[in-house]
Biopython code that builds the backbone (N, CA, C, O; Angstrom):
import numpy as np
from Bio.PDB.StructureBuilder import StructureBuilder

atoms = [
    (1, "MET", "N", (-51.881, 112.398, 69.715)),
    (1, "MET", "CA", (-51.272, 111.449, 70.629)),
    (1, "MET", "C", (-50.749, 112.183, 71.856)),
    (1, "MET", "O", (-50.557, 113.399, 71.835)),
    (2, "CYS", "N", (-50.526, 111.438, 72.906)),
    (2, "CYS", "CA", (-50.052, 112.066, 74.126)),
    (2, "CYS", "C", (-48.761, 111.393, 74.565)),
    (2, "CYS", "O", (-48.449, 110.279, 74.145)),
    (3, "ASP", "N", (-48.026, 112.081, 75.407)),
    (3, "ASP", "CA", (-46.828, 111.482, 75.968)),
    (3, "ASP", "C", (-47.111, 111.103, 77.415)),
    (3, "ASP", "O", (-48.200, 111.370, 77.923)),
    (4, "ALA", "N", (-46.155, 110.492, 78.074)),
    (4, "ALA", "CA", (-46.357, 109.958, 79.417)),
    (4, "ALA", "C", (-46.612, 111.038, 80.463)),
    (4, "ALA", "O", (-47.067, 110.723, 81.562)),
    (5, "THR", "N", (-46.331, 112.300, 80.151)),
    (5, "THR", "CA", (-46.546, 113.359, 81.137)),
    (5, "THR", "C", (-47.881, 114.059, 80.954)),
    (5, "THR", "O", (-48.277, 114.861, 81.801)),
    (6, "SER", "N", (-48.580, 113.772, 79.866)),
    (6, "SER", "CA", (-49.857, 114.436, 79.629)),
    (6, "SER", "C", (-50.974, 113.725, 80.380)),
    (6, "SER", "O", (-50.838, 112.577, 80.803)),
    (7, "GLU", "N", (-52.079, 114.440, 80.530)),
    (7, "GLU", "CA", (-53.236, 113.855, 81.186)),
    (7, "GLU", "C", (-54.319, 113.631, 80.140)),
    (7, "GLU", "O", (-54.478, 114.418, 79.207)),
    (8, "ILE", "N", (-55.053, 112.548, 80.314)),
    (8, "ILE", "CA", (-56.089, 112.183, 79.363)),
    (8, "ILE", "C", (-57.425, 112.013, 80.075)),
    (8, "ILE", "O", (-57.479, 111.718, 81.269)),
    (9, "ASN", "N", (-58.488, 112.205, 79.324)),
    (9, "ASN", "CA", (-59.831, 111.965, 79.810)),
    (9, "ASN", "C", (-60.192, 110.546, 79.408)),
    (9, "ASN", "O", (-60.156, 110.222, 78.221)),
    (10, "VAL", "N", (-60.540, 109.690, 80.360)),
    (10, "VAL", "CA", (-60.885, 108.312, 80.042)),
    (10, "VAL", "C", (-62.374, 108.130, 79.798)),
    (10, "VAL", "O", (-62.826, 107.016, 79.531)),
    (11, "GLY", "N", (-63.147, 109.217, 79.887)),
    (11, "GLY", "CA", (-64.558, 109.140, 79.572)),
    (11, "GLY", "C", (-65.458, 108.798, 80.732)),
    (11, "GLY", "O", (-66.681, 108.857, 80.606)),
    (12, "PHE", "N", (-64.882, 108.444, 81.849)),
    (12, "PHE", "CA", (-65.652, 108.145, 83.047)),
    (12, "PHE", "C", (-64.771, 108.445, 84.252)),
    (12, "PHE", "O", (-63.625, 108.858, 84.075)),
    (13, "ALA", "N", (-65.241, 108.262, 85.406)),
    (13, "ALA", "CA", (-64.495, 108.469, 86.661)),
    (13, "ALA", "C", (-64.311, 109.940, 87.002)),
    (13, "ALA", "O", (-63.631, 110.263, 87.976)),
    (14, "GLY", "N", (-64.899, 110.832, 86.228)),
    (14, "GLY", "CA", (-64.934, 112.242, 86.577)),
    (14, "GLY", "C", (-63.615, 112.974, 86.633)),
    (14, "GLY", "O", (-63.493, 113.943, 87.383)),
    (15, "GLY", "N", (-62.635, 112.559, 85.879)),
    (15, "GLY", "CA", (-61.384, 113.308, 85.915)),
    (15, "GLY", "C", (-60.426, 112.884, 84.827)),
    (15, "GLY", "O", (-60.749, 112.076, 83.957)),
    (16, "HIS", "N", (-59.248, 113.448, 84.900)),
    (16, "HIS", "CA", (-58.176, 113.135, 83.959)),
    (16, "HIS", "C", (-57.105, 112.329, 84.688)),
    (16, "HIS", "O", (-56.926, 112.460, 85.899)),
    (17, "PHE", "N", (-56.403, 111.499, 83.937)),
    (17, "PHE", "CA", (-55.367, 110.643, 84.489)),
    (17, "PHE", "C", (-54.105, 110.785, 83.654)),
    (17, "PHE", "O", (-54.171, 111.158, 82.483)),
    (18, "HIS", "N", (-52.971, 110.494, 84.243)),
    (18, "HIS", "CA", (-51.718, 110.506, 83.496)),
    (18, "HIS", "C", (-51.785, 109.418, 82.428)),
    (18, "HIS", "O", (-52.283, 108.321, 82.681)),
    (19, "ALA", "N", (-51.287, 109.724, 81.248)),
    (19, "ALA", "CA", (-51.243, 108.738, 80.175)),
    (19, "ALA", "C", (-50.516, 107.493, 80.676)),
    (19, "ALA", "O", (-49.488, 107.597, 81.346)),
    (20, "GLY", "N", (-51.039, 106.342, 80.356)),
    (20, "GLY", "CA", (-50.429, 105.087, 80.766)),
    (20, "GLY", "C", (-50.955, 104.542, 82.081)),
    (20, "GLY", "O", (-50.559, 103.456, 82.505)),
    (21, "THR", "N", (-51.845, 105.285, 82.735)),
    (21, "THR", "CA", (-52.421, 104.815, 83.986)),
    (21, "THR", "C", (-53.292, 103.592, 83.717)),
    (21, "THR", "O", (-54.086, 103.583, 82.777)),
    (22, "HIS", "N", (-53.139, 102.566, 84.541)),
    (22, "HIS", "CA", (-53.987, 101.388, 84.419)),
    (22, "HIS", "C", (-55.255, 101.610, 85.232)),
    (22, "HIS", "O", (-55.209, 102.104, 86.359)),
    (23, "ILE", "N", (-56.375, 101.240, 84.648)),
    (23, "ILE", "CA", (-57.660, 101.442, 85.302)),
    (23, "ILE", "C", (-58.415, 100.120, 85.287)),
    (23, "ILE", "O", (-58.438, 99.412, 84.280)),
    (24, "CYS", "N", (-59.024, 99.804, 86.409)),
    (24, "CYS", "CA", (-59.801, 98.577, 86.544)),
    (24, "CYS", "C", (-61.280, 98.935, 86.648)),
    (24, "CYS", "O", (-61.646, 99.852, 87.383)),
    (25, "LEU", "N", (-62.119, 98.228, 85.927)),
    (25, "LEU", "CA", (-63.558, 98.442, 85.969)),
    (25, "LEU", "C", (-64.218, 97.230, 86.609)),
    (25, "LEU", "O", (-64.068, 96.105, 86.132)),
    (26, "VAL", "N", (-64.942, 97.464, 87.681)),
    (26, "VAL", "CA", (-65.753, 96.426, 88.302)),
    (26, "VAL", "C", (-67.204, 96.777, 87.994)),
    (26, "VAL", "O", (-67.627, 97.908, 88.232)),
    (27, "PHE", "N", (-67.960, 95.839, 87.477)),
    (27, "PHE", "CA", (-69.330, 96.136, 87.070)),
    (27, "PHE", "C", (-70.270, 95.046, 87.564)),
    (27, "PHE", "O", (-69.868, 93.908, 87.806)),
    (28, "ARG", "N", (-71.541, 95.431, 87.707)),
    (28, "ARG", "CA", (-72.556, 94.491, 88.182)),
    (28, "ARG", "C", (-73.302, 93.805, 87.054)),
    (28, "ARG", "O", (-73.739, 92.662, 87.192)),
    (29, "ASP", "N", (-73.447, 94.497, 85.950)),
    (29, "ASP", "CA", (-74.185, 93.891, 84.842)),
    (29, "ASP", "C", (-73.648, 94.385, 83.508)),
    (29, "ASP", "O", (-72.857, 95.326, 83.436)),
    (30, "GLU", "N", (-74.103, 93.723, 82.464)),
    (30, "GLU", "CA", (-73.610, 93.995, 81.115)),
    (30, "GLU", "C", (-73.893, 95.418, 80.661)),
    (30, "GLU", "O", (-73.063, 96.012, 79.974)),
    (31, "SER", "N", (-75.041, 95.983, 81.022)),
    (31, "SER", "CA", (-75.368, 97.336, 80.565)),
    (31, "SER", "C", (-74.399, 98.363, 81.145)),
    (31, "SER", "O", (-74.045, 99.327, 80.467)),
    (32, "VAL", "N", (-73.966, 98.168, 82.387)),
    (32, "VAL", "CA", (-72.991, 99.077, 83.003)),
    (32, "VAL", "C", (-71.649, 98.954, 82.286)),
    (32, "VAL", "O", (-71.004, 99.959, 81.984)),
    (33, "ARG", "N", (-71.238, 97.732, 82.018)),
    (33, "ARG", "CA", (-69.957, 97.521, 81.318)),
    (33, "ARG", "C", (-69.991, 98.191, 79.951)),
    (33, "ARG", "O", (-69.042, 98.882, 79.579)),
    (34, "ARG", "N", (-71.064, 97.997, 79.206)),
    (34, "ARG", "CA", (-71.159, 98.584, 77.872)),
    (34, "ARG", "C", (-71.156, 100.104, 77.931)),
    (34, "ARG", "O", (-70.527, 100.758, 77.099)),
    (35, "ASP", "N", (-71.848, 100.664, 78.898)),
    (35, "ASP", "CA", (-71.900, 102.125, 79.039)),
    (35, "ASP", "C", (-70.517, 102.695, 79.333)),
    (35, "ASP", "O", (-70.092, 103.653, 78.686)),
    (36, "VAL", "N", (-69.814, 102.117, 80.300)),
    (36, "VAL", "CA", (-68.500, 102.643, 80.680)),
    (36, "VAL", "C", (-67.473, 102.421, 79.575)),
    (36, "VAL", "O", (-66.702, 103.325, 79.253)),
    (37, "VAL", "N", (-67.459, 101.229, 78.997)),
    (37, "VAL", "CA", (-66.518, 100.961, 77.903)),
    (37, "VAL", "C", (-66.835, 101.859, 76.711)),
    (37, "VAL", "O", (-65.925, 102.345, 76.040)),
    (38, "GLY", "N", (-68.120, 102.083, 76.446)),
    (38, "GLY", "CA", (-68.507, 102.982, 75.364)),
    (38, "GLY", "C", (-67.970, 104.388, 75.567)),
    (38, "GLY", "O", (-67.455, 105.001, 74.632)),
    (39, "ARG", "N", (-68.089, 104.907, 76.802)),
    (39, "ARG", "CA", (-67.571, 106.254, 77.084)),
    (39, "ARG", "C", (-66.046, 106.278, 76.984)),
    (39, "ARG", "O", (-65.472, 107.262, 76.517)),
    (40, "PHE", "N", (-65.390, 105.207, 77.418)),
    (40, "PHE", "CA", (-63.930, 105.112, 77.334)),
    (40, "PHE", "C", (-63.475, 105.143, 75.874)),
    (40, "PHE", "O", (-62.586, 105.915, 75.515)),
    (41, "VAL", "N", (-64.084, 104.305, 75.037)),
    (41, "VAL", "CA", (-63.722, 104.255, 73.614)),
    (41, "VAL", "C", (-64.038, 105.587, 72.946)),
    (41, "VAL", "O", (-63.227, 106.108, 72.180)),
    (42, "GLU", "N", (-65.207, 106.134, 73.232)),
    (42, "GLU", "CA", (-65.597, 107.414, 72.635)),
    (42, "GLU", "C", (-64.612, 108.522, 72.997)),
    (42, "GLU", "O", (-64.247, 109.332, 72.145)),
    (43, "SER", "N", (-64.184, 108.561, 74.248)),
    (43, "SER", "CA", (-63.224, 109.578, 74.672)),
    (43, "SER", "C", (-61.912, 109.442, 73.908)),
    (43, "SER", "O", (-61.335, 110.438, 73.473)),
    (44, "GLY", "N", (-61.445, 108.214, 73.746)),
    (44, "GLY", "CA", (-60.193, 107.987, 73.018)),
    (44, "GLY", "C", (-60.272, 108.361, 71.564)),
    (44, "GLY", "O", (-59.367, 109.014, 71.044)),
    (45, "VAL", "N", (-61.350, 107.955, 70.883)),
    (45, "VAL", "CA", (-61.447, 108.272, 69.454)),
    (45, "VAL", "C", (-61.714, 109.758, 69.241)),
    (45, "VAL", "O", (-61.265, 110.326, 68.247)),
    (46, "THR", "N", (-62.438, 110.393, 70.157)),
    (46, "THR", "CA", (-62.682, 111.839, 70.059)),
    (46, "THR", "C", (-61.380, 112.621, 70.194)),
    (46, "THR", "O", (-61.182, 113.627, 69.513)),
    (47, "ASP", "N", (-60.489, 112.154, 71.078)),
    (47, "ASP", "CA", (-59.209, 112.825, 71.292)),
    (47, "ASP", "C", (-58.128, 112.335, 70.329)),
    (47, "ASP", "O", (-56.952, 112.658, 70.497)),
    (48, "ASP", "N", (-58.525, 111.552, 69.319)),
    (48, "ASP", "CA", (-57.614, 111.032, 68.299)),
    (48, "ASP", "C", (-56.481, 110.202, 68.904)),
    (48, "ASP", "O", (-55.341, 110.260, 68.444)),
    (49, "GLU", "N", (-56.809, 109.439, 69.929)),
    (49, "GLU", "CA", (-55.851, 108.528, 70.551)),
    (49, "GLU", "C", (-55.921, 107.166, 69.876)),
    (49, "GLU", "O", (-56.907, 106.850, 69.210)),
    (50, "ARG", "N", (-54.912, 106.387, 70.039)),
    (50, "ARG", "CA", (-54.931, 104.991, 69.585)),
    (50, "ARG", "C", (-55.633, 104.205, 70.679)),
    (50, "ARG", "O", (-55.206, 104.232, 71.833)),
    (51, "VAL", "N", (-56.703, 103.507, 70.331)),
    (51, "VAL", "CA", (-57.512, 102.792, 71.312)),
    (51, "VAL", "C", (-57.486, 101.304, 71.002)),
    (51, "VAL", "O", (-57.728, 100.887, 69.870)),
    (52, "PHE", "N", (-57.191, 100.512, 72.023)),
    (52, "PHE", "CA", (-57.244, 99.062, 71.925)),
    (52, "PHE", "C", (-58.306, 98.571, 72.902)),
    (52, "PHE", "O", (-58.281, 98.921, 74.082)),
    (53, "TYR", "N", (-59.226, 97.769, 72.414)),
    (53, "TYR", "CA", (-60.195, 97.136, 73.298)),
    (53, "TYR", "C", (-60.098, 95.638, 73.076)),
    (53, "TYR", "O", (-60.387, 95.143, 71.986)),
    (54, "PHE", "N", (-59.695, 94.930, 74.098)),
    (54, "PHE", "CA", (-59.575, 93.485, 74.023)),
    (54, "PHE", "C", (-60.826, 92.892, 74.642)),
    (54, "PHE", "O", (-60.979, 92.863, 75.864)),
    (55, "ALA", "N", (-61.713, 92.423, 73.788)),
    (55, "ALA", "CA", (-62.995, 91.885, 74.245)),
    (55, "ALA", "C", (-62.762, 90.584, 75.003)),
    (55, "ALA", "O", (-61.933, 89.757, 74.625)),
    (56, "ASP", "N", (-63.510, 90.432, 76.068)),
    (56, "ASP", "CA", (-63.390, 89.212, 76.849)),
    (56, "ASP", "C", (-64.403, 88.179, 76.358)),
    (56, "ASP", "O", (-64.056, 87.301, 75.568)),
    (57, "ALA", "N", (-65.625, 88.273, 76.808)),
    (57, "ALA", "CA", (-66.643, 87.292, 76.432)),
    (57, "ALA", "C", (-67.297, 87.615, 75.093)),
    (57, "ALA", "O", (-67.855, 86.726, 74.451)),
    (58, "ALA", "N", (-67.239, 88.856, 74.671)),
    (58, "ALA", "CA", (-67.924, 89.282, 73.445)),
    (58, "ALA", "C", (-67.004, 89.151, 72.237)),
    (58, "ALA", "O", (-65.792, 89.340, 72.339)),
    (59, "GLU", "N", (-67.588, 88.830, 71.115)),
    (59, "GLU", "CA", (-66.857, 88.798, 69.854)),
    (59, "GLU", "C", (-66.640, 90.244, 69.385)),
    (59, "GLU", "O", (-67.471, 91.105, 69.673)),
    (60, "PRO", "N", (-65.544, 90.529, 68.670)),
    (60, "PRO", "CA", (-65.286, 91.894, 68.195)),
    (60, "PRO", "C", (-66.453, 92.511, 67.426)),
    (60, "PRO", "O", (-66.752, 93.688, 67.625)),
    (61, "GLY", "N", (-67.115, 91.760, 66.560)),
    (61, "GLY", "CA", (-68.256, 92.285, 65.813)),
    (61, "GLY", "C", (-69.399, 92.691, 66.722)),
    (61, "GLY", "O", (-70.092, 93.676, 66.465)),
    (62, "GLU", "N", (-69.592, 91.927, 67.783)),
    (62, "GLU", "CA", (-70.631, 92.260, 68.767)),
    (62, "GLU", "C", (-70.287, 93.569, 69.476)),
    (62, "GLU", "O", (-71.171, 94.388, 69.729)),
    (63, "VAL", "N", (-69.007, 93.771, 69.796)),
    (63, "VAL", "CA", (-68.574, 95.011, 70.447)),
    (63, "VAL", "C", (-68.821, 96.197, 69.517)),
    (63, "VAL", "O", (-69.313, 97.236, 69.958)),
    (64, "VAL", "N", (-68.487, 96.053, 68.249)),
    (64, "VAL", "CA", (-68.744, 97.125, 67.269)),
    (64, "VAL", "C", (-70.233, 97.447, 67.248)),
    (64, "VAL", "O", (-70.614, 98.618, 67.242)),
    (65, "ASN", "N", (-71.070, 96.427, 67.237)),
    (65, "ASN", "CA", (-72.522, 96.648, 67.198)),
    (65, "ASN", "C", (-73.021, 97.410, 68.419)),
    (65, "ASN", "O", (-73.820, 98.335, 68.276)),
    (66, "TRP", "N", (-72.564, 97.040, 69.630)),
    (66, "TRP", "CA", (-73.087, 97.758, 70.787)),
    (66, "TRP", "C", (-72.477, 99.134, 70.951)),
    (66, "TRP", "O", (-73.108, 100.011, 71.540)),
    (67, "LEU", "N", (-71.268, 99.355, 70.449)),
    (67, "LEU", "CA", (-70.725, 100.718, 70.459)),
    (67, "LEU", "C", (-71.539, 101.608, 69.523)),
    (67, "LEU", "O", (-71.857, 102.748, 69.863)),
    (68, "GLU", "N", (-71.871, 101.087, 68.353)),
    (68, "GLU", "CA", (-72.696, 101.855, 67.415)),
    (68, "GLU", "C", (-74.094, 102.103, 67.988)),
    (68, "GLU", "O", (-74.666, 103.171, 67.772)),
    (69, "ALA", "N", (-74.648, 101.133, 68.714)),
    (69, "ALA", "CA", (-75.962, 101.305, 69.347)),
    (69, "ALA", "C", (-75.929, 102.386, 70.428)),
    (69, "ALA", "O", (-76.950, 103.004, 70.727)),
    (70, "LEU", "N", (-74.745, 102.612, 71.013)),
    (70, "LEU", "CA", (-74.566, 103.682, 72.002)),
    (70, "LEU", "C", (-74.236, 105.016, 71.325)),
    (70, "LEU", "O", (-73.933, 105.995, 72.006)),
    (71, "ASP", "N", (-74.293, 105.060, 69.995)),
    (71, "ASP", "CA", (-73.982, 106.253, 69.208)),
    (71, "ASP", "C", (-72.532, 106.698, 69.337)),
    (71, "ASP", "O", (-72.236, 107.891, 69.265)),
    (72, "VAL", "N", (-71.630, 105.742, 69.528)),
    (72, "VAL", "CA", (-70.198, 106.037, 69.532)),
    (72, "VAL", "C", (-69.740, 105.958, 68.081)),
    (72, "VAL", "O", (-69.831, 104.899, 67.460)),
    (73, "ASP", "N", (-69.248, 107.066, 67.537)),
    (73, "ASP", "CA", (-68.825, 107.131, 66.141)),
    (73, "ASP", "C", (-67.426, 106.548, 66.004)),
    (73, "ASP", "O", (-66.428, 107.216, 66.273)),
    (74, "ILE", "N", (-67.374, 105.295, 65.581)),
    (74, "ILE", "CA", (-66.088, 104.602, 65.494)),
    (74, "ILE", "C", (-65.663, 104.310, 64.059)),
    (74, "ILE", "O", (-64.557, 103.813, 63.844)),
    (75, "SER", "N", (-66.497, 104.600, 63.086)),
    (75, "SER", "CA", (-66.206, 104.209, 61.707)),
    (75, "SER", "C", (-64.887, 104.780, 61.194)),
    (75, "SER", "O", (-64.087, 104.048, 60.611)),
    (76, "ALA", "N", (-64.648, 106.072, 61.401)),
    (76, "ALA", "CA", (-63.402, 106.684, 60.915)),
    (76, "ALA", "C", (-62.191, 106.093, 61.633)),
    (76, "ALA", "O", (-61.154, 105.860, 61.011)),
    (77, "SER", "N", (-62.316, 105.851, 62.926)),
    (77, "SER", "CA", (-61.203, 105.278, 63.689)),
    (77, "SER", "C", (-60.899, 103.850, 63.235)),
    (77, "SER", "O", (-59.735, 103.454, 63.177)),
    (78, "LEU", "N", (-61.926, 103.085, 62.916)),
    (78, "LEU", "CA", (-61.700, 101.736, 62.397)),
    (78, "LEU", "C", (-61.003, 101.796, 61.044)),
    (78, "LEU", "O", (-60.092, 101.010, 60.783)),
    (79, "GLU", "N", (-61.422, 102.723, 60.177)),
    (79, "GLU", "CA", (-60.806, 102.863, 58.855)),
    (79, "GLU", "C", (-59.345, 103.298, 58.950)),
    (79, "GLU", "O", (-58.514, 102.842, 58.165)),
    (80, "ARG", "N", (-59.022, 104.180, 59.908)),
    (80, "ARG", "CA", (-57.639, 104.668, 60.091)),
    (80, "ARG", "C", (-56.789, 103.670, 60.885)),
    (80, "ARG", "O", (-55.579, 103.848, 61.025)),
    (81, "HIS", "N", (-57.425, 102.634, 61.394)),
    (81, "HIS", "CA", (-56.750, 101.644, 62.234)),
    (81, "HIS", "C", (-56.239, 102.248, 63.541)),
    (81, "HIS", "O", (-55.266, 101.764, 64.118)),
    (82, "SER", "N", (-56.907, 103.314, 64.003)),
    (82, "SER", "CA", (-56.544, 103.875, 65.300)),
    (82, "SER", "C", (-57.409, 103.277, 66.412)),
    (82, "SER", "O", (-57.197, 103.561, 67.591)),
    (83, "LEU", "N", (-58.380, 102.451, 66.030)),
    (83, "LEU", "CA", (-59.190, 101.699, 66.988)),
    (83, "LEU", "C", (-59.077, 100.237, 66.640)),
    (83, "LEU", "O", (-59.387, 99.828, 65.521)),
    (84, "THR", "N", (-58.631, 99.442, 67.606)),
    (84, "THR", "CA", (-58.523, 98.012, 67.434)),
    (84, "THR", "C", (-59.428, 97.326, 68.440)),
    (84, "THR", "O", (-59.341, 97.574, 69.643)),
    (85, "ILE", "N", (-60.283, 96.475, 67.943)),
    (85, "ILE", "CA", (-61.149, 95.664, 68.808)),
    (85, "ILE", "C", (-60.805, 94.226, 68.512)),
    (85, "ILE", "O", (-60.991, 93.738, 67.397)),
    (86, "ASP", "N", (-60.302, 93.557, 69.524)),
    (86, "ASP", "CA", (-59.791, 92.197, 69.321)),
    (86, "ASP", "C", (-60.323, 91.250, 70.364)),
    (86, "ASP", "O", (-59.996, 90.063, 70.345)),
]
sb = StructureBuilder()
sb.init_structure("model")
sb.init_model(0)
sb.init_chain("A")
sb.init_seg("    ")
for serial, (resi, resn, name, xyz) in enumerate(atoms, 1):
    if name == "N":
        sb.init_residue(resn, " ", resi, " ")
    sb.init_atom(name, np.array(xyz, "f"), 0.0, 1.0, " ", f" {name:<3s}", serial, name[0])
structure = sb.get_structure()
């Protein structure tokens, strides 16, 4: 876990940000959204962070399926409840 003074890798945007930084993603199509969100989730679970993904149009099961299709290893994080997809 990190504190508010640490910097984290969000998996995209080419850099690190202070923990707690809000980030907005503007995308043109679904494949871009899935790619960026996949890298974001992967970065969080790789760094053993608590990750929350609040799905908008997609059902949580659908999000799990496309993360797995992107080869994002989320099974252990789901079992530990450190990844929440809602």
